[in-house]
C-alpha atoms as a printed R data frame, in Angstrom:
    type eleno elety resid chain resno       x       y       z
1   ATOM     1    CA   MET     A     1 -12.478 -67.202  92.558
2   ATOM     2    CA   THR     A     2 -14.905 -70.124  92.759
3   ATOM     3    CA   ASP     A     3 -16.954 -68.712  95.630
4   ATOM     4    CA   GLU     A     4 -17.763 -65.340  93.941
5   ATOM     5    CA   PRO     A     5 -20.423 -66.561  91.402
6   ATOM     6    CA   ILE     A     6 -22.086 -68.572  94.120
7   ATOM     7    CA   GLN     A     7 -22.266 -65.457  96.308
8   ATOM     8    CA   GLN     A     8 -23.830 -63.461  93.446
9   ATOM     9    CA   GLN     A     9 -26.454 -66.176  92.874
10  ATOM    10    CA   ASN     A    10 -27.301 -66.083  96.562
11  ATOM    11    CA   ASP     A    11 -27.697 -62.273  96.420
12  ATOM    12    CA   VAL     A    12 -30.059 -62.538  93.464
13  ATOM    13    CA   ALA     A    13 -32.077 -65.208  95.148
14  ATOM    14    CA   ALA     A    14 -32.245 -63.043  98.232
15  ATOM    15    CA   GLU     A    15 -33.877 -60.141  96.334
16  ATOM    16    CA   PRO     A    16 -37.693 -60.099  96.779
17  ATOM    17    CA   GLU     A    17 -39.824 -60.787  93.716
18  ATOM    18    CA   PRO     A    18 -42.081 -57.895  92.492
19  ATOM    19    CA   THR     A    19 -45.694 -58.180  93.409
20  ATOM    20    CA   LEU     A    20 -48.614 -58.352  90.968
21  ATOM    21    CA   GLU     A    21 -49.556 -54.736  91.610
22  ATOM    22    CA   GLU     A    22 -45.998 -53.597  90.876
23  ATOM    23    CA   ARG     A    23 -46.005 -55.580  87.674
24  ATOM    24    CA   LEU     A    24 -49.371 -54.087  86.654
25  ATOM    25    CA   ALA     A    25 -48.170 -50.575  87.437
26  ATOM    26    CA   GLU     A    26 -44.989 -51.158  85.427
27  ATOM    27    CA   ALA     A    27 -47.051 -52.568  82.531
28  ATOM    28    CA   GLU     A    28 -49.437 -49.596  82.663
29  ATOM    29    CA   ALA     A    29 -46.476 -47.190  82.698
30  ATOM    30    CA   ARG     A    30 -44.990 -48.945  79.699
31  ATOM    31    CA   ALA     A    31 -48.380 -48.859  77.936
32  ATOM    32    CA   VAL     A    32 -48.729 -45.118  78.615
33  ATOM    33    CA   ALA     A    33 -45.170 -44.483  77.371
34  ATOM    34    CA   THR     A    34 -45.846 -46.603  74.298
35  ATOM    35    CA   ALA     A    35 -49.145 -44.755  73.578
36  ATOM    36    CA   ALA     A    36 -47.394 -41.418  74.009
37  ATOM    37    CA   GLU     A    37 -44.601 -42.528  71.682
38  ATOM    38    CA   ARG     A    38 -47.186 -43.796  69.168
39  ATOM    39    CA   ASP     A    39 -49.055 -40.465  69.375
40  ATOM    40    CA   ARG     A    40 -45.831 -38.578  68.797
41  ATOM    41    CA   GLU     A    41 -44.984 -40.796  65.823
42  ATOM    42    CA   GLN     A    42 -48.507 -40.388  64.411
43  ATOM    43    CA   ALA     A    43 -48.260 -36.595  64.799
44  ATOM    44    CA   ALA     A    44 -44.855 -36.672  63.096
45  ATOM    45    CA   ALA     A    45 -46.295 -38.852  60.320
46  ATOM    46    CA   ALA     A    46 -49.235 -36.428  59.906
47  ATOM    47    CA   HIS     A    47 -46.767 -33.553  59.804
48  ATOM    48    CA   PHE     A    48 -44.693 -35.369  57.186
49  ATOM    49    CA   ARG     A    49 -47.856 -36.129  55.176
50  ATOM    50    CA   ASP     A    50 -48.860 -32.448  55.304
51  ATOM    51    CA   MET     A    51 -45.356 -31.483  54.257
52  ATOM    52    CA   ALA     A    52 -45.494 -34.042  51.435
53  ATOM    53    CA   ASP     A    53 -48.862 -32.647  50.300
54  ATOM    54    CA   ARG     A    54 -47.460 -29.118  50.324
55  ATOM    55    CA   HIS     A    55 -44.420 -30.231  48.343
56  ATOM    56    CA   LEU     A    56 -46.695 -32.109  45.933
57  ATOM    57    CA   THR     A    57 -48.830 -28.965  45.476
58  ATOM    58    CA   ALA     A    58 -45.664 -26.923  44.939
59  ATOM    59    CA   ALA     A    59 -44.421 -29.497  42.432
60  ATOM    60    CA   GLU     A    60 -47.736 -29.408  40.569
61  ATOM    61    CA   ARG     A    61 -47.586 -25.607  40.507
62  ATOM    62    CA   ALA     A    62 -43.997 -25.737  39.316
63  ATOM    63    CA   THR     A    63 -45.040 -28.201  36.601
64  ATOM    64    CA   THR     A    64 -47.853 -25.831  35.593
65  ATOM    65    CA   ARG     A    65 -45.425 -22.924  35.507
66  ATOM    66    CA   ALA     A    66 -43.010 -25.018  33.455
67  ATOM    67    CA   ASP     A    67 -45.818 -25.832  31.008
68  ATOM    68    CA   ASP     A    68 -46.725 -22.133  30.866
69  ATOM    69    CA   ALA     A    69 -43.083 -21.252  30.285
70  ATOM    70    CA   GLU     A    70 -42.854 -23.841  27.495
71  ATOM    71    CA   ALA     A    71 -46.037 -22.400  25.957
72  ATOM    72    CA   ALA     A    72 -44.543 -18.909  26.196
73  ATOM    73    CA   ARG     A    73 -41.371 -20.197  24.593
74  ATOM    74    CA   ASP     A    74 -43.401 -21.750  21.764
75  ATOM    75    CA   ALA     A    75 -45.308 -18.473  21.351
76  ATOM    76    CA   ALA     A    76 -42.011 -16.590  21.288
77  ATOM    77    CA   SER     A    77 -40.703 -19.015  18.649
78  ATOM    78    CA   GLU     A    78 -43.831 -18.448  16.569
79  ATOM    79    CA   ALA     A    79 -43.463 -14.682  17.004
80  ATOM    80    CA   LEU     A    80 -39.816 -14.973  15.948
81  ATOM    81    CA   ALA     A    81 -40.829 -16.941  12.847
82  ATOM    82    CA   ALA     A    82 -43.494 -14.328  11.998
83  ATOM    83    CA   THR     A    83 -40.969 -11.541  12.533
84  ATOM    84    CA   GLU     A    84 -38.435 -13.283  10.299
85  ATOM    85    CA   SER     A    85 -41.158 -13.672   7.650
86  ATOM    86    CA   ALA     A    86 -41.996  -9.956   7.960
87  ATOM    87    CA   ARG     A    87 -38.301  -9.128   7.680
88  ATOM    88    CA   ASP     A    88 -37.979 -11.265   4.538
89  ATOM    89    CA   GLU     A    89 -41.069  -9.573   3.107
90  ATOM    90    CA   ALA     A    90 -39.602  -6.168   3.933
91  ATOM    91    CA   LEU     A    91 -36.344  -7.159   2.221
92  ATOM    92    CA   ASP     A    92 -38.325  -8.270  -0.839
93  ATOM    93    CA   ARG     A    93 -40.131  -4.921  -0.845
94  ATOM    94    CA   LEU     A    94 -36.786  -3.172  -0.510
95  ATOM    95    CA   THR     A    95 -35.446  -5.099  -3.507
96  ATOM    96    CA   ALA     A    96 -38.572  -4.225  -5.516
97  ATOM    97    CA   ALA     A    97 -38.270  -0.568  -4.477
98  ATOM    98    CA   GLU     A    98 -34.616  -0.475  -5.508
99  ATOM    99    CA   ALA     A    99 -35.534  -2.051  -8.861
100 ATOM   100    CA   ALA     A   100 -38.297   0.537  -9.328
101 ATOM   101    CA   HIS     A   101 -35.813   3.254  -8.356
102 ATOM   102    CA   HIS     A   102 -33.344   2.023 -10.986
103 ATOM   103    CA   ASP     A   103 -36.133   1.813 -13.574
104 ATOM   104    CA   ALA     A   104 -37.217   5.355 -12.723
105 ATOM   105    CA   LEU     A   105 -33.629   6.575 -13.067
106 ATOM   106    CA   ASP     A   106 -33.366   4.821 -16.438
107 ATOM   107    CA   GLY     A   107 -36.680   6.441 -17.492
108 ATOM   108    CA   ALA     A   108 -35.403   9.841 -16.354
109 ATOM   109    CA   ALA     A   109 -32.202   9.364 -18.337
110 ATOM   110    CA   ALA     A   110 -34.212   8.324 -21.407
111 ATOM   111    CA   ALA     A   111 -36.542  11.315 -20.986
112 ATOM   112    CA   ASP     A   112 -33.560  13.636 -20.614
113 ATOM   113    CA   SER     A   113 -32.043  12.179 -23.767
114 ATOM   114    CA   ALA     A   114 -35.379  12.665 -25.608
115 ATOM   115    CA   ARG     A   115 -35.564  16.261 -24.334
116 ATOM   116    CA   ARG     A   116 -32.063  16.968 -25.520
117 ATOM   117    CA   ALA     A   117 -32.843  15.425 -28.888
118 ATOM   118    CA   ALA     A   118 -36.054  17.511 -29.141
119 ATOM   119    CA   VAL     A   119 -34.162  20.686 -28.196
120 ATOM   120    CA   ALA     A   120 -31.496  19.914 -30.797
121 ATOM   121    CA   ALA     A   121 -34.215  19.262 -33.375
122 ATOM   122    CA   GLY     A   122 -35.907  22.565 -32.416
123 ATOM   123    CA   GLU     A   123 -32.630  24.411 -32.722
124 ATOM   124    CA   LYS     A   124 -32.036  22.838 -36.124
125 ATOM   125    CA   ALA     A   125 -35.579  23.731 -37.221
126 ATOM   126    CA   THR     A   126 -35.038  27.303 -35.997
127 ATOM   127    CA   VAL     A   127 -31.782  27.501 -37.924
128 ATOM   128    CA   ARG     A   128 -33.532  26.175 -41.021
129 ATOM   129    CA   ALA     A   129 -36.372  28.710 -40.524
130 ATOM   130    CA   GLN     A   130 -33.851  31.513 -40.133
131 ATOM   131    CA   GLU     A   131 -32.070  30.327 -43.237
132 ATOM   132    CA   ALA     A   132 -35.410  30.188 -45.106
133 ATOM   133    CA   VAL     A   133 -36.288  33.703 -43.931
134 ATOM   134    CA   ALA     A   134 -32.863  34.954 -44.982
135 ATOM   135    CA   ALA     A   135 -33.276  33.232 -48.331
136 ATOM   136    CA   ALA     A   136 -36.734  34.746 -48.622
137 ATOM   137    CA   GLU     A   137 -35.331  38.161 -47.803
138 ATOM   138    CA   ARG     A   138 -32.593  37.685 -50.338
139 ATOM   139    CA   LYS     A   139 -35.127  36.552 -52.876
140 ATOM   140    CA   ALA     A   140 -37.344  39.507 -51.994
141 ATOM   141    CA   GLU     A   141 -34.386  41.793 -52.532
142 ATOM   142    CA   GLU     A   142 -33.703  40.030 -55.737
143 ATOM   143    CA   ALA     A   143 -37.376  40.438 -56.614
144 ATOM   144    CA   VAL     A   144 -37.178  44.145 -55.826
145 ATOM   145    CA   ALA     A   145 -34.077  44.396 -57.955
146 ATOM   146    CA   SER     A   146 -35.847  42.463 -60.647
147 ATOM   147    CA   MET     A   147 -38.839  44.772 -60.323
148 ATOM   148    CA   ALA     A   148 -36.512  47.759 -60.661
149 ATOM   149    CA   ALA     A   149 -34.928  46.180 -63.663
150 ATOM   150    CA   ALA     A   150 -38.399  45.387 -64.947
151 ATOM   151    CA   GLU     A   151 -39.399  49.003 -64.433
152 ATOM   152    CA   GLN     A   152 -36.349  49.977 -66.381
153 ATOM   153    CA   ARG     A   153 -37.217  47.377 -68.845
154 ATOM   154    CA   LEU     A   154 -40.764  48.098 -69.766
155 ATOM   155    CA   GLY     A   155 -40.895  45.257 -72.163
156 ATOM   156    CA   ALA     A   156 -40.244  42.517 -69.450
157 ATOM   157    CA   GLU     A   157 -42.226  44.101 -66.557
158 ATOM   158    CA   ALA     A   158 -45.124  41.594 -66.469
159 ATOM   159    CA   ALA     A   159 -42.893  38.497 -66.626
160 ATOM   160    CA   ALA     A   160 -40.457  39.806 -63.982
161 ATOM   161    CA   ARG     A   161 -43.310  40.823 -61.649
162 ATOM   162    CA   ALA     A   162 -44.986  37.452 -61.965
163 ATOM   163    CA   GLU     A   163 -41.703  35.681 -61.288
164 ATOM   164    CA   ALA     A   164 -41.052  37.884 -58.266
165 ATOM   165    CA   ASP     A   165 -44.559  37.261 -56.931
166 ATOM   166    CA   GLY     A   166 -44.062  33.539 -57.333
167 ATOM   167    CA   ARG     A   167 -40.721  33.663 -55.553
168 ATOM   168    CA   VAL     A   168 -42.227  35.734 -52.728
169 ATOM   169    CA   LYS     A   169 -45.095  33.269 -52.323
170 ATOM   170    CA   GLU     A   170 -42.660  30.364 -52.333
171 ATOM   171    CA   ALA     A   171 -40.519  32.121 -49.729
172 ATOM   172    CA   GLU     A   172 -43.597  32.794 -47.574
173 ATOM   173    CA   ARG     A   173 -44.677  29.179 -47.908
174 ATOM   174    CA   ARG     A   174 -41.191  28.013 -46.866
175 ATOM   175    CA   ALA     A   175 -41.237  30.480 -43.972
176 ATOM   176    CA   ARG     A   176 -44.623  29.150 -42.812
177 ATOM   177    CA   THR     A   177 -43.310  25.573 -43.142
178 ATOM   178    CA   ALA     A   178 -40.237  26.491 -41.106
179 ATOM   179    CA   GLU     A   179 -42.417  28.145 -38.435
180 ATOM   180    CA   ALA     A   180 -44.655  25.053 -38.297
181 ATOM   181    CA   ALA     A   181 -41.535  22.859 -37.908
182 ATOM   182    CA   ALA     A   182 -40.293  25.143 -35.136
183 ATOM   183    CA   GLY     A   183 -43.715  24.857 -33.362
184 ATOM   184    CA   LYS     A   184 -43.581  21.058 -33.603
185 ATOM   185    CA   ALA     A   185 -40.053  21.090 -32.224
186 ATOM   186    CA   GLU     A   186 -41.191  23.261 -29.317
187 ATOM   187    CA   ARG     A   187 -44.134  20.914 -28.609
188 ATOM   188    CA   HIS     A   188 -41.757  17.919 -28.716
189 ATOM   189    CA   ALA     A   189 -39.493  19.749 -26.261
190 ATOM   190    CA   GLU     A   190 -42.458  20.451 -23.936
191 ATOM   191    CA   ARG     A   191 -43.539  16.809 -24.046
192 ATOM   192    CA   ALA     A   192 -39.955  15.715 -23.353
193 ATOM   193    CA   GLU     A   193 -39.795  18.145 -20.410
194 ATOM   194    CA   ALA     A   194 -43.099  16.773 -19.050
195 ATOM   195    CA   ALA     A   195 -41.800  13.200 -19.412
196 ATOM   196    CA   ARG     A   196 -38.612  14.157 -17.565
197 ATOM   197    CA   SER     A   197 -40.655  15.760 -14.742
198 ATOM   198    CA   GLU     A   198 -42.809  12.616 -14.489
199 ATOM   199    CA   ALA     A   199 -39.683  10.436 -14.413
200 ATOM   200    CA   GLU     A   200 -38.191  12.600 -11.651
201 ATOM   201    CA   ARG     A   201 -41.465  12.345  -9.683
202 ATOM   202    CA   ARG     A   202 -41.422   8.560 -10.050
203 ATOM   203    CA   ALA     A   203 -37.782   8.488  -8.982
204 ATOM   204    CA   LEU     A   204 -38.644  10.503  -5.848
205 ATOM   205    CA   ALA     A   205 -41.584   8.169  -5.125
206 ATOM   206    CA   ALA     A   206 -39.331   5.136  -5.599
207 ATOM   207    CA   GLU     A   207 -36.761   6.687  -3.262
208 ATOM   208    CA   GLY     A   208 -39.493   7.232  -0.651
209 ATOM   209    CA   ALA     A   209 -40.660   3.617  -1.028
210 ATOM   210    CA   ARG     A   210 -37.056   2.461  -0.661
211 ATOM   211    CA   ALA     A   211 -36.613   4.527   2.517
212 ATOM   212    CA   GLU     A   212 -39.906   3.123   3.885
213 ATOM   213    CA   ALA     A   213 -38.770  -0.417   3.065
214 ATOM   214    CA   LEU     A   214 -35.461   0.236   4.852
215 ATOM   215    CA   ARG     A   215 -37.342   1.490   7.933
216 ATOM   216    CA   ALA     A   216 -39.637  -1.552   7.814
217 ATOM   217    CA   ALA     A   217 -36.609  -3.846   7.541
218 ATOM   218    CA   ALA     A   218 -34.966  -2.094  10.528
219 ATOM   219    CA   VAL     A   219 -38.183  -2.439  12.588
220 ATOM   220    CA   ALA     A   220 -38.465  -6.128  11.600
221 ATOM   221    CA   GLY     A   221 -34.837  -6.693  12.675
222 ATOM   222    CA   GLU     A   222 -35.512  -5.035  16.052
223 ATOM   223    CA   ARG     A   223 -38.653  -7.126  16.535
224 ATOM   224    CA   ALA     A   224 -36.726 -10.292  15.635
225 ATOM   225    CA   ALA     A   225 -34.040  -9.421  18.202
226 ATOM   226    CA   ALA     A   226 -36.713  -8.739  20.856
227 ATOM   227    CA   ALA     A   227 -38.472 -12.032  20.047
228 ATOM   228    CA   GLU     A   228 -35.134 -13.856  20.332
229 ATOM   229    CA   VAL     A   229 -34.545 -12.304  23.765
230 ATOM   230    CA   LEU     A   230 -38.074 -13.289  24.877
231 ATOM   231    CA   ARG     A   231 -37.567 -16.829  23.651
232 ATOM   232    CA   ASP     A   232 -34.254 -17.131  25.535
233 ATOM   233    CA   ALA     A   233 -35.865 -15.737  28.700
234 ATOM   234    CA   ALA     A   234 -38.785 -18.175  28.362
235 ATOM   235    CA   SER     A   235 -36.337 -21.072  27.876
236 ATOM   236    CA   HIS     A   236 -34.358 -20.090  30.980
237 ATOM   237    CA   GLU     A   237 -37.569 -19.714  33.005
238 ATOM   238    CA   ALA     A   238 -38.774 -23.128  31.804
239 ATOM   239    CA   GLU     A   239 -35.446 -24.706  32.818
240 ATOM   240    CA   ARG     A   240 -35.654 -23.099  36.291
241 ATOM   241    CA   GLU     A   241 -39.273 -24.230  36.779
242 ATOM   242    CA   ARG     A   242 -38.354 -27.740  35.642
243 ATOM   243    CA   ALA     A   243 -35.459 -27.826  38.144
244 ATOM   244    CA   ARG     A   244 -37.820 -26.664  40.923
245 ATOM   245    CA   ALA     A   245 -40.325 -29.351  39.960
246 ATOM   246    CA   GLU     A   246 -37.604 -31.998  40.035
247 ATOM   247    CA   GLU     A   247 -36.452 -30.786  43.486
248 ATOM   248    CA   ALA     A   248 -40.042 -30.896  44.782
249 ATOM   249    CA   LEU     A   249 -40.546 -34.402  43.391
250 ATOM   250    CA   ALA     A   250 -37.253 -35.538  44.991
251 ATOM   251    CA   ALA     A   251 -38.367 -34.113  48.355
252 ATOM   252    CA   ARG     A   252 -41.707 -35.898  47.986
253 ATOM   253    CA   ARG     A   253 -39.952 -39.197  47.263
254 ATOM   254    CA   GLU     A   254 -37.743 -38.733  50.332
255 ATOM   255    CA   LEU     A   255 -40.797 -38.066  52.535
256 ATOM   256    CA   ALA     A   256 -42.595 -41.086  51.097
257 ATOM   257    CA   ALA     A   257 -39.517 -43.226  51.814
258 ATOM   258    CA   ALA     A   258 -39.424 -41.871  55.365
259 ATOM   259    CA   LEU     A   259 -43.096 -42.758  55.852
260 ATOM   260    CA   ARG     A   260 -42.530 -46.290  54.535
261 ATOM   261    CA   GLN     A   261 -39.838 -47.000  57.177
262 ATOM   262    CA   PRO     A   262 -40.652 -49.716  59.891
263 ATOM   263    CA   PRO     A   263 -42.301 -48.603  63.205
264 ATOM   264    CA   HIS     A   264 -40.308 -47.484  66.226
265 ATOM   265    CA   PRO     A   265 -38.719 -50.326  68.317
266 ATOM   266    CA   ALA     A   266 -40.454 -49.134  71.484
267 ATOM   267    CA   GLU     A   267 -43.885 -49.618  69.910
268 ATOM   268    CA   ALA     A   268 -42.884 -53.037  68.574
269 ATOM   269    CA   GLY     A   269 -41.704 -54.075  72.074
270 ATOM   270    CA   ALA     A   270 -44.882 -52.869  73.720
271 ATOM   271    CA   SER     A   271 -47.255 -54.757  71.452
272 ATOM   272    CA   PRO     A   272 -46.786 -58.244  73.118
273 ATOM   273    CA   GLY     A   273 -47.483 -56.784  76.572
274 ATOM   274    CA   ARG     A   274 -50.777 -55.379  75.431
């Protein structure tokens, strides 16, 4: 056991020492290997820098797309607000059209009531005219009878004739008055009919305006729904672009951390020899 280390020391001492040329060749070989390793590391670092630049460019593009998506989302929000305003305006117009429709219906009902009243007044005037004509006829008959009696009574002929003439004139005057009243009643009825026609026309126009307001409100609702969908899509796109930008920035940080790592041990060991 004690002789074995001594034998090993003797074997080591017996080995020949390397010459200067061998040492120089070994040093040159190490220098070449170190230069090759340094070149490979520099190429890898250049590759990593190029990759980092590409990721940075992609991140900047993703940031730009995210900004564009946010701008599109803001535009969609503004379009949604404008659409909601248009819908509110359409609803206001619909309310006004319904109010005008109700007013037109009330006017038509009033005109119909006036027409009915004018027709009733005309009928009453006609009845009064007929009654006046009948009274005039009766009075004429009475006048004829009076004239016959006057003819029989020669002494009272002038007085009876004058009285009959007066009654006939009065009857004619009443008949003309009744005819004039009937004409006025007919004119009132015509005006009432014209007012009713105008009220019906306004009611139809109000109904058309109401239908148009309903269509405008439907279109505004559809546009609001479309703007809401566009805003949601823009929000989702902005979130995706932001996630891509964050991934690109994380990759860039990892590459930068890899580039900041210490040099390879082989290069550090070769530096003292050089």
